[in-house]
C-alpha positions as a printed Julia matrix, in Angstrom:
391×3 Matrix{Float64}:
 -7.6   21.91  -60.26
 -7.31  21.53  -56.35
 -3.58  20.66  -55.93
 -0.28  21.85  -57.58
  1.75  18.98  -58.8
  5.05  20.12  -57.48
  8.6   18.98  -58.42
 11.35  19.87  -55.87
 14.77  20.99  -57.47
 17.38  20.79  -54.61
 16.62  19.08  -51.36
 19.42  20.41  -49.11
 19.57  22.34  -45.84
 16.81  25.01  -46.9
 14.28  22.1   -47.47
 15.35  20.48  -44.32
 14.9   23.74  -42.14
 11.85  25.17  -43.92
 10.16  23.85  -46.85
  9.64  20.32  -45.97
  7.28  21.85  -43.08
  5.53  23.7   -45.88
  4.97  20.79  -48.09
  3.8   18.4   -45.61
  2.97  19.94  -42.19
  1.33  23.38  -42.72
 -1.97  25.07  -43.53
 -0.78  24.99  -47.22
  0.11  21.36  -47.62
 -3.34  20.61  -49.07
 -2.54  22.99  -51.99
  0.47  20.75  -52.92
  1.19  17.31  -54.18
  5.07  16.5   -54.17
  5.44  14.52  -57.21
  9.04  14.09  -57.46
 12.55  15.5   -56.42
 15.81  16.14  -58.14
 19.12  16.68  -56.63
 22.61  15.43  -57.6
 23.64  15.09  -53.97
 22.55  11.34  -53.39
 22.66  11.79  -49.55
 20.35  14.79  -49.5
 18.08  13.29  -52.22
 17.74  10.07  -50.33
 17.08  11.47  -46.87
 14.24  13.74  -48.05
 12.77  11.13  -50.36
 12.85   8.43  -47.69
 11.31  10.4   -45.07
  8.4   11.4   -47.12
  7.81   8.37  -49.34
  8.81   9.68  -52.73
  9.01   6.38  -54.89
 12.29   5.37  -56.46
 10.98   6.32  -59.94
 10.32   9.89  -58.85
 13.82  10.53  -57.61
 16.16  11.99  -60.12
 19.85  13.37  -59.92
 19.06  15.55  -63.02
 15.94  18.11  -63.06
 15.91  17.99  -66.79
 14.8   14.19  -66.55
 12.42  15.11  -63.87
 10.61  17.65  -65.65
 10.62  15.63  -69.02
  9.31  12.27  -67.33
  6.81  13.53  -64.53
  3.67  15.37  -65.08
  4.13  18.74  -63.03
  2.47  22.13  -62.74
  5.26  23.88  -61.0
  8.72  23.41  -59.6
 10.48  24.95  -56.76
 14.22  25.85  -57.27
 16.3   25.3   -54.03
 19.77  25.34  -55.77
 22.66  27.75  -54.71
 21.9   31.35  -55.75
 24.06  31.31  -58.71
 22.32  28.32  -60.04
 18.87  29.5   -60.16
 18.72  30.6   -63.82
 19.07  27.39  -65.88
 16.42  25.28  -63.81
 13.97  28.07  -63.91
 14.18  28.92  -67.44
 14.06  25.28  -68.41
 10.81  24.8   -66.27
  9.24  27.7   -67.83
 10.07  26.6   -71.42
  8.28  23.44  -70.4
  5.11  25.36  -69.45
  5.74  25.13  -65.55
  5.37  27.93  -62.87
  8.43  28.49  -60.58
  9.13  29.43  -57.07
 12.71  30.21  -56.19
 14.1   30.42  -52.63
 15.41  33.98  -52.27
 17.08  35.87  -54.06
 15.85  35.65  -57.74
 19.43  35.39  -58.88
 22.83  36.33  -57.94
 23.45  38.55  -60.97
 21.7   41.02  -62.79
 21.94  39.22  -66.14
 20.61  36.1   -64.73
 17.66  37.76  -63.16
 16.79  39.59  -66.33
 16.89  36.35  -68.11
 14.66  34.68  -65.76
 12.22  37.66  -65.97
 12.2   37.44  -69.73
 11.54  33.75  -69.84
  8.68  34.01  -67.59
  7.28  36.82  -69.68
  7.73  34.75  -73.05
  6.21  31.57  -71.49
  3.4   33.3   -69.88
  3.95  31.73  -66.63
  4.89  32.94  -63.07
  8.2   33.14  -61.21
  7.83  33.83  -57.71
 10.47  34.48  -55.15
 10.51  33.51  -51.47
 11.59  36.54  -49.66
 10.04  35.57  -46.41
 10.43  38.92  -44.68
  7.75  40.44  -46.97
  5.45  38.43  -44.72
  6.89  39.54  -41.4
  3.85  41.46  -40.03
  6.1   44.19  -38.69
  7.53  44.89  -42.14
  4.24  44.82  -43.8
  2.64  47.1   -41.35
  5.49  49.59  -41.9
  5.12  49.21  -45.7
  1.46  49.75  -45.46
  1.76  52.84  -43.29
  4.55  54.27  -45.31
  2.37  53.99  -48.6
 -0.63  55.41  -46.84
  1.39  58.66  -46.43
  1.54  58.29  -42.49
  5.21  58.79  -42.39
  5.85  61.39  -45.18
  8.98  61.15  -47.48
 11.59  58.63  -46.87
 14.91  60.26  -45.98
 17.26  57.81  -44.35
 17.52  54.28  -43.03
 20.12  51.99  -41.29
 19.39  48.42  -41.42
 21.39  45.74  -39.51
 21.51  42.02  -40.06
 24.45  40.39  -38.04
 25.29  36.83  -37.58
 27.14  35.2   -34.63
 30.69  34.27  -35.46
 29.89  30.55  -35.45
 28.13  31.0   -38.67
 31.44  31.82  -40.48
 34.05  30.33  -38.26
 35.59  27.34  -40.13
 36.9   25.88  -36.73
 33.37  25.82  -35.12
 31.71  22.55  -34.67
 29.46  21.45  -35.88
 30.45  23.72  -38.98
 27.49  25.88  -40.16
 28.44  25.61  -43.86
 29.22  22.65  -45.72
 32.06  24.27  -47.33
 35.0   25.42  -45.08
 35.72  28.2   -47.58
 32.31  29.46  -47.86
 33.23  32.78  -46.55
 36.11  33.16  -49.05
 33.71  32.57  -51.92
 30.71  34.51  -50.52
 30.39  37.7   -48.56
 27.86  39.0   -46.0
 26.37  40.92  -49.02
 25.51  37.81  -50.92
 24.19  36.03  -47.84
 22.63  38.59  -45.73
 22.39  42.22  -47.31
 20.04  40.6   -50.04
 17.4   40.02  -47.41
 17.51  43.6   -46.07
 17.87  45.14  -49.49
 14.58  43.47  -50.57
 12.87  44.54  -47.28
 13.8   48.19  -47.72
 12.64  48.33  -51.28
  9.37  46.6   -50.39
  8.73  49.22  -47.58
  9.3   52.31  -49.62
  8.95  51.22  -53.27
 11.89  53.14  -54.44
 14.49  52.15  -57.09
 18.16  52.28  -56.13
 20.3   54.68  -58.53
 23.75  54.57  -56.84
 25.59  52.03  -54.6
 28.78  52.32  -52.7
 30.26  49.5   -50.31
 32.71  49.17  -47.68
 34.04  45.91  -46.64
 36.28  44.71  -43.64
 38.52  41.83  -43.44
 39.74  41.9   -39.91
 38.25  39.34  -37.63
 38.14  36.2   -39.99
 41.82  36.38  -40.78
 42.6   36.24  -37.19
 40.78  32.94  -36.52
 42.83  29.97  -35.34
 43.8   27.28  -36.27
 42.04  27.9   -39.48
 41.88  31.49  -40.66
 39.58  32.79  -43.2
 40.17  35.31  -46.09
 36.58  36.42  -46.34
 35.06  39.58  -45.34
 33.75  40.09  -41.68
 31.53  42.99  -42.34
 30.0   45.03  -45.03
 28.22  48.43  -45.16
 26.33  49.07  -48.36
 25.14  52.6   -48.9
 22.08  52.86  -51.3
 21.11  56.01  -52.9
 17.32  55.88  -53.93
 15.45  57.57  -56.58
 13.85  60.18  -54.41
 17.32  61.18  -52.71
 16.83  59.16  -49.59
 19.83  57.11  -48.51
 20.06  53.74  -46.6
 22.95  51.87  -45.0
 22.57  48.12  -44.97
 25.09  46.72  -42.43
 25.59  43.01  -42.49
 28.32  40.78  -40.73
 28.88  37.22  -39.43
 31.54  38.11  -36.68
 29.09  39.12  -33.76
 30.28  37.19  -30.53
 28.77  33.94  -30.0
 27.25  35.28  -26.76
 24.73  37.26  -28.64
 21.19  36.88  -27.69
 20.25  35.59  -31.09
 21.94  33.75  -33.98
 21.0   36.71  -36.2
 20.48  40.19  -34.64
 18.47  42.19  -36.87
 17.19  45.85  -36.58
 16.25  48.83  -38.58
 15.56  52.32  -38.12
 13.84  54.59  -40.9
 13.73  58.32  -40.61
 11.05  60.0   -42.75
  9.91  63.68  -42.94
  7.03  63.0   -40.63
  8.09  59.95  -38.59
 10.99  57.65  -37.09
 10.28  53.98  -37.24
 12.3   51.48  -35.24
 12.19  47.6   -36.07
 13.66  45.3   -33.59
 13.18  42.32  -35.96
 15.32  39.9   -33.66
 13.06  40.42  -30.65
  9.74  38.84  -31.25
  9.02  38.41  -27.54
 10.25  35.0   -26.68
 13.55  35.0   -24.73
 14.97  31.97  -23.04
 17.42  31.92  -20.12
 18.82  28.47  -19.59
 22.1   26.81  -18.82
 23.1   27.2   -22.47
 22.71  31.02  -22.08
 20.28  33.62  -23.27
 18.73  32.93  -26.55
 15.97  34.87  -28.54
 13.35  32.64  -30.2
 11.37  33.86  -33.01
  8.09  31.94  -33.1
  6.67  34.58  -35.5
  9.07  33.19  -38.29
  8.55  29.28  -37.44
  6.43  28.02  -34.87
  5.87  24.31  -34.19
  2.15  23.78  -33.07
  1.19  21.19  -30.5
 -0.6   19.13  -33.28
  2.64  18.8   -35.32
  1.9   21.47  -37.78
  4.4   24.34  -38.42
  3.19  27.98  -38.83
  4.76  31.36  -39.0
  5.59  34.06  -41.63
  8.52  31.71  -42.92
  5.88  29.34  -43.98
  3.04  31.8   -44.86
  4.92  33.69  -47.48
  5.74  30.68  -49.71
  2.39  29.11  -48.78
  0.54  32.09  -50.18
  2.85  32.2   -53.4
  1.64  28.66  -54.1
 -1.96  29.81  -53.49
 -1.47  32.41  -56.07
  0.2   30.14  -58.57
 -2.69  27.68  -58.14
 -5.27  30.58  -58.79
 -3.23  31.41  -61.94
 -3.41  27.85  -63.31
 -7.15  27.83  -62.5
 -7.49  31.13  -64.54
 -8.71  33.15  -61.43
 -6.05  35.82  -61.43
 -6.97  39.28  -62.79
 -4.61  40.85  -65.25
 -3.71  43.63  -62.73
 -2.79  41.14  -60.11
 -0.64  39.22  -62.5
  0.97  42.35  -63.76
  1.97  43.26  -60.27
  3.3   39.76  -59.73
  5.41  39.85  -62.72
  6.96  43.39  -62.01
 10.52  43.88  -61.07
  9.54  44.83  -57.35
  7.57  41.79  -56.72
 10.25  39.42  -58.43
 13.09  40.88  -56.19
 15.07  42.33  -59.07
 16.31  45.42  -57.29
 17.66  43.34  -54.4
 19.97  41.52  -56.9
 20.99  44.86  -58.54
 22.0   46.32  -55.1
 24.02  43.22  -54.26
 25.75  43.02  -57.59
 26.53  46.68  -57.44
 27.86  46.44  -53.91
 30.32  43.6   -55.18
 31.38  45.68  -57.97
 32.05  48.56  -55.73
 34.38  46.61  -53.47
 36.04  45.13  -56.48
 37.12  48.54  -57.67
 37.91  49.89  -54.17
 41.02  50.75  -52.32
 42.06  48.61  -49.29
 43.91  49.91  -46.14
 44.62  47.77  -43.17
 41.76  45.32  -43.99
 39.31  47.86  -44.94
 38.15  48.29  -48.62
 36.22  51.53  -49.33
 34.5   50.86  -52.56
 33.83  53.23  -55.54
 30.48  54.65  -56.24
 28.48  52.59  -58.78
 25.89  54.15  -60.92
 23.03  51.54  -61.34
 21.8   52.9   -64.82
 25.31  52.4   -66.19
 25.71  48.96  -64.42
 22.42  47.72  -65.95
 23.35  48.97  -69.48
 26.71  47.14  -69.1
 24.87  43.87  -68.0
 21.7   43.82  -70.3
 22.17  46.48  -72.83
 18.96  48.39  -73.96
 16.71  46.28  -71.82
 17.98  48.28  -68.75
 15.46  50.91  -69.75
 12.59  48.71  -68.53
 13.93  48.66  -65.02
 14.91  52.39  -64.57
């Protein structure tokens, strides 16, 4: 097999911004044959299918019908986070491999169900946490695991969005739903990235989570206020006693030098490591202001192809899926790919625990200080005795 016959489930913004480049204009395009696309949104379906010549009989408003009618090897699930489980499990039960746009799932129960379905089907589920391919994060992870930094002790990780991302009054509106920030939090949208990056760098499981959430800026917006949280600080206690604070927000002033300002500092027994992730070295100063560009993530080449770690990570996942379907993958590599670290299970755990912490917390003047959440207890509540497999 030279190509994966791929079905695309969901053709919205994440496909427009990232995956269409992967499918048709990257160094990985030769590995993929886009056979069909499914999306209940007629507009998104039509725009993608028209642009790339997907025939009318390969366009579906129901992914079940796509999987039943079209010969496929794999699907990519680009649905909202809370809707990852059903299409993934259905595809696995029909003998297909799956790639999911980060995160694996929005809940522990869904993530576990997807892992179990993959195990029973003997197929792969891969998750596109693109920060794993960021060369700076990969370098830190490699050096940490070599012993160069000693024992992990403390980390502070920031991922801060401009206010225009969350402001329902801003035009053009960033989210398709004006109440997005009331139904979601910086934790579900941003913390999940940094939680996975942290876990990948130090390979330590979380054992306790406590979150603090702020709702002070968004309610002050005019003329349309938002009831959502501005900023969240998620404190994670890891299994070696180390502590991390993951700070995320979407109310940074719109004059910020980047749409998302990101940085991390890790302190270990033998080193301190700083990561200015939002500063890849390309800063524009134009009449529109100062803006940091990130060609490391996505770079448009002169020949029309698109490169960068945002393309490389999912591309390499598809390369591995193709090797697996060609029976070229060793048992050890398959075990690594199907483990909870590789599948991003602990990022889901951290974020759900943070949500529980806030729900049980106490609010004073727009600040909710959450309670401590014991991860082992939370896992047992959500998935019963299966919790032992992850702790």
